[in-house]
C-alpha positions, 0 to 999 in steps of 0.5 A: 622500166623493170625486168618484167616491162623489159621482157613484156616490150620484147615479146611485143616486139618479137611478135610485132604487136602494139602496146595499143593492140595488145591492150585492146586484145587484153581488154585492159587500158593502154594507159596501164599496159605502158605504166607496167612496161615503164614500171610505174605500177606495180606487180601485174595481177596473177590473173593478168599474168596468165592473161598475157602468157595466153595471150603470147602462147607461153607455157611451162619455163617461160611462163615461170621465169615471166612470173618470176620477174613480174614478182621482182618488179615492184618499183617501189620496194619496202625493206623491213630490216628489223631484228637483222644484222646492223649491216642488213639496215646499212646496206638497205639505206645505202642502196635506197640513197644511190640507186639512181646513181649507179651505172650498168657495170656497177648494178651487174657486179651487185646483182652478180653478188647477191644472185651468188649469195645462197638463199639461206644467207650463207655466202656459198663458202665452206668452212674457214673460207674454203669454196665449194666444190666447182661443178665444172670439175 
């Protein structure tokens, strides 16, 4: 299952809507909707995302979150590490080989490390290993 598929299933369950009913209402096949939920199909089209948001009356932040999850839900990812640090290639290969064997706590730890990393590639540390200021201070 993908993050998008999991959220879609939660939305349906919270409203008591069957997969078959939702597929019929959205005029898509039940097989396609099932494949989206179970991660056997790629990212839904923007048009389908809009239909789903309308169907569940989702707006603003919740709609953006659903779109974000859809973007993170491609079940067949390709990682191009050409020109990157050799460690990036090693990491990509190790993840590709071992992802199926990682348990929940390990996945959570790895996700926490990656979520904490800044988008610009920095680790979130300042000069000489200093930690950045804690916003709670």
